[in-house]
C-alpha positions in Angstrom: 13.1 -4.4 1.7 11.4 -2.7 -0.7 11.8 0.9 -0.4 14.3 1.4 -2.8 11.8 -0.4 -5.6 10.0 3.3 -6.0 13.2 5.4 -5.7 14.1 3.5 -8.7 11.0 4.4 -10.6 11.5 7.8 -9.8 15.3 7.9 -11.3 13.7 6.2 -14.4 11.0 9.0 -14.3 13.7 11.6 -14.4 15.7 10.1 -17.3 12.0 9.8 -19.2 11.3 13.5 -18.4 14.9 14.6 -19.4 14.5 12.4 -22.7 17.5 10.4 -21.9 18.4 6.7 -23.3 19.5 5.8 -19.7 17.9 2.5 -18.3 17.3 2.2 -14.5 17.9 -1.2 -12.8 16.0 -1.7 -9.5 16.8 -4.7 -7.4 15.2 -6.3 -4.5 14.5 -10.0 -2.9 11.7 -12.4 -3.0 10.8 -11.4 0.3 10.6 -7.6 -0.5 8.4 -8.6 -4.0 5.6 -9.5 -1.3 5.3 -5.3 0.0 2.9 -3.3 -1.2 5.2 -0.5 -2.4 6.5 -2.6 -5.3 3.2 -2.7 -6.8 2.8 0.9 -6.8 5.9 1.7 -8.7 4.8 -1.2 -11.1 1.5 0.5 -11.7 3.3 4.1 -12.1 6.1 2.9 -14.2 3.5 1.3 -16.6 1.2 4.1 -16.7 4.1 6.3 -17.5 6.3 3.8 -19.9 9.3 4.3 -17.9 12.3 2.7 -18.6 13.0 1.0 -15.7 13.8 -2.9 -15.5 12.4 -4.3 -11.9 15.3 -7.1 -10.9 13.7 -9.7 -8.4 16.5 -11.8 -6.9 14.7 -15.0 -6.1 17.0 -17.1 -3.6 13.9 -19.3 -2.9 14.3 -18.0 1.2 13.9 -14.6 1.5 15.7 -13.4 4.7 14.9 -16.9 6.6 11.7 -18.1 5.0 10.7 -20.7 2.2 8.5 -18.8 -0.2 6.6 -22.0 -0.4 5.7 -21.2 3.2 5.3 -17.6 3.0 4.2 -16.6 -0.6 1.0 -18.3 -2.6 2.1 -17.0 -5.7 5.7 -17.9 -6.1 6.2 -16.5 -10.1 7.0 -13.3 -9.1 7.8 -12.0 -12.5 4.1 -13.0 -13.6 2.6 -10.5 -11.4 3.6 -7.8 -13.8 0.9 -9.1 -16.1 -1.9 -7.3 -13.7 0.0 -4.0 -14.8 0.5 -4.9 -18.7 4.1 -5.5 -17.9 6.2 -8.1 -19.8 9.0 -10.1 -17.9 10.8 -13.4 -17.4 12.4 -15.7 -15.2 16.0 -16.4 -15.7 18.5 -19.0 -14.3 20.3 -16.5 -12.3 23.4 -18.7 -11.8 24.2 -18.5 -15.4 26.1 -15.4 -16.3 25.3 -16.0 -20.4 21.4 -16.4 -19.3 21.8 -13.1 -17.3 23.5 -11.0 -20.0 21.0 -12.0 -22.7 18.0 -11.2 -20.6 19.5 -8.2 -19.4 20.2 -7.1 -22.9 16.8 -8.0 -23.9 15.1 -6.0 -21.3 17.3 -3.0 -21.9 16.4 -2.9 -25.2 12.8 -3.0 -24.5 12.9 0.0 -22.2 14.9 1.8 -24.8 12.5 0.8 -27.5 9.9 3.2 -25.4 8.0 -0.1 -24.3 8.0 0.6 -20.6 9.6 -1.2 -17.8 10.3 -4.8 -17.5 10.7 -7.6 -14.9 13.7 -10.2 -14.3 13.0 -12.7 -11.9 16.5 -14.0 -11.6 16.7 -17.7 -9.8 19.8 -17.6 -7.6 20.9 -18.9 -4.2 23.0 -18.0 -1.2 25.3 -20.3 0.3 25.3 -18.4 3.6 22.4 -17.1 6.3 21.1 -13.8 5.5 23.3 -12.0 8.1 25.8 -13.2 10.6 23.3 -13.7 13.1 21.2 -16.2 10.3 22.1 -20.1 11.3 20.4 -20.9 8.0 18.6 -23.8 9.7 15.6 -23.7 7.6 17.7 -25.8 4.9 19.7 -28.8 5.1 23.4 -28.6 4.4 22.9 -31.6 1.6 20.4 -29.0 -0.3 23.3 -26.4 -0.3 26.5 -28.7 -1.0 24.4 -29.8 -4.1 23.8 -26.5 -5.4 27.6 -25.5 -5.0 28.6 -28.9 -6.9 25.8 -28.6 -9.5 25.0 -24.8 -10.0 28.0 -22.6 -8.8 27.9 -19.9 -11.0 31.6 -19.0 -10.9 32.8 -22.5 -11.4 30.4 -22.4 -14.7 32.4 -19.4 -15.7 35.4 -21.0 -15.0 34.4 -23.8 -16.9 32.9 -22.2 -19.9 36.7 -20.3 -20.5 39.2 -23.5 -19.9 36.8 -25.4 -21.9 36.4 -22.6 -24.9 39.9 -22.2 -24.6 39.5 -18.9 -23.5 41.6 -18.8 -20.6 43.9 -21.5 -18.9 43.7 -22.8 -15.1 47.2 -21.3 -14.8 45.8 -17.7 -16.0 42.7 -18.0 -13.6 44.7 -18.6 -10.7 46.8 -15.4 -11.5 43.5 -13.2 -12.0 42.4 -14.7 -8.3 45.6 -14.2 -6.8 45.7 -10.5 -8.3 42.0 -9.9 -7.1 42.9 -11.3 -3.3 45.9 -8.6 -3.4 43.3 -5.8 -4.6 41.0 -6.9 -1.9 43.6 -6.6 0.8 45.3 -3.4 -0.2 42.1 -2.1 -0.2 41.2 -3.4 3.2 44.5 -1.8 4.7 44.0 1.3 2.7 40.7 1.7 4.4 41.8 0.9 7.7 44.7 3.5 7.9 42.9 6.2 6.0 41.6 9.2 8.3 38.0 9.5 9.1 36.1 11.0 5.7 34.8 14.9 5.9 31.1 15.0 6.8 30.5 16.9 3.2 31.1 12.8 2.1 27.8 12.2 3.6 26.4 13.6 0.4 28.5 12.0 -2.2 26.5 10.1 -4.8 22.7 10.4 -2.9 19.9 10.7 -5.2 17.2 11.4 -3.2 
């Protein structure tokens, strides 16, 4: 789905029009990157130099088909060149690489240079939905990524090897997070239905 891409460009246009320092991040996947409205948004964003960062989450399989089977041009960020939009491909499983790329893209937009494209190379371990058995890839492939590229384990290693946190401290954080999640779930179950007016909360368009 790519319907949010022109909406993101529209939010960026609002900031551009108002002269704010805001930058909009618009996220979509490798499957959505083949939809026409993405390129209409690219064209308008570059034409007006809008402060928007188009983030393509490339997991290699879209909803369930390998990009090698569905897409001729698999370097998605490079498609921005036709519109004069700069961009780059980033290891989306490396938190420090993502941070650095994000800061670079924001600086680009705030300098008045227009939009920027970040193609984040990532991976999902499960199917696209509960009804997706993910038979389009092997278990061996999934396990290999888990063992060699898992982003959370990578951060854990950075923290422990850098002396920034111990294993016990990280376990305590995990425990605290699980308690917060469980408490939030219980709160949601026990709370009354929200008022109909809440349907309009945080709606931009």
